C-alpha positions, 0 to 999 in steps of 0.5 A: 798797363802790364802785360797781364792787365793788357791780356784781360782787356783784350779778353774782355773785349773779345767777349763783349763782342762775341757774345752778341751772337753766342751759342750755349757753348760760348756762354759757358766758356764766357762763365768759366772765364768770369769765374777764372780770375776776380779781375775778368769779372771786373774788367769786363764791367768797366768795359761794358759801362764805358761802352754804355756811356759812349753810346749814350754820349755820341751825337747822331751822325747827320747827313744833308741831304740824308742818303739812305746806307745800308749798315751791318750791325753797329758797335753799339748795337753788338755791345748792347746786345752783349750787354743785354745777354750777359745781364740775363745770364747773371740774373738766371744764374742767380736764380738758379743757382742753389742757395744754403738755407741751413744754419748751426748753432752750437754750444761750448761744453759746460754751457747750454742753450735753448732754441725756440722753434717756430711751431711752438717747440724747442730744442735744448742744448747741452754742453759741447752740442751742435745742431743745424737748422734749415730755414726752409724747413722748420720741422727739421734738425740735425744733431752734428755732435753733443746732446739735445732734448727735443720738445715737438709739437707733433703733425701727423702730416709732417712729422718733425724729423732729426738726422744724426748721422745716418740715423733718422728720427721722426717724432709721433707726438714727443719729447725725446733726448738724442745724443751723438758723439764718438761712441755712437748714438743714443735715443731716450724717450720722456713723452709720447713716441719716436720712430727710429730709422722709419725706412730701415729698422722702423723701431718704435720708442715709447716713454722710457725706452733707451735706444743705443747704437755703437759705430758699425753695430745694430741698434740695442734697445733698453726698456723700462727706464724711468721717463721722468729721469730722461734729460735729467742733466737740465736738473743736475742729474745724470741717470743710467740704466746699463750704460756704457761707462764710456758714456758716463764719462762722455756726459761728464765731460759735456756737463762739467766743461772739462775733459774726462774719459774712461780707461781701458778698465771700462771696456765692456762695462755697464753703469746703473745708477744716479750721479748729481751734478753738484759741486766743483768738476773734481767733486763731481768727477770723484763722486762718479769714480766712488759710485763706479767703484774705481778712481779718478786720475788727473790727466792733463786738464781733466780726468780719467775714470777707472772702474771697480765693483760698481760697474757690471760686466 
């Protein structure tokens, strides 16, 4: 037995004896000792099991004639109390320990997935998207990145909520699309209504309304979009109303599965129009560049968009 093994065994024996009359401070110290090294728990358990076996096999002492003898607590009593107490600690710890009931679902760029919700609704994930759901709360979803269309059953007493960064979106009987990426956040309503940050700005979005928020800036609301065109990515069309060209590039990358960026000519430029996602990635990017009045330059495995007269300042 190595010096380390001898030390661990001696410490385990000490704990078996001490826990019989341990106070709260000792229990805390015992827990820290167990967590410090997996070998601690293994050796403690082995010694406790050996002690149980020893107590079960040892024959009772016989005296003839019996002589009353006053004895202090036996080793078996001390160890038995320690084992019972340690089991109670473990069971109590397991009962009180927080359990993470969340789980994530994600898609690669260029792929899509639909998640059926327990209340009959669904979440449709575009490419490059990750959402986190909670088994304990089926009326919650967190959009970690990407784009998703939420079709939810309305419950006035328990609204469905979507968390996206530090923003919160509550449904009011709704079909709505949410985008979250490096460019910020975009929320667009196709049916019903949503409340954006109900505890702060409390902005109500009706069908056709689009809310955009760049990092560190106040939300910007656009009215008058076609509700039927929202989440058009499902049918192979991207429809924009005064959208930043950087958003167009990010959407193309998410849908095509290849890197697409906008160069410095896209700063402060907006685009209104429809881009059809038909054909090869190169064909789609070239089509988008033509609508923007610019060009698409090959950049590594993807493209970079330049902007011309098709986009407005």
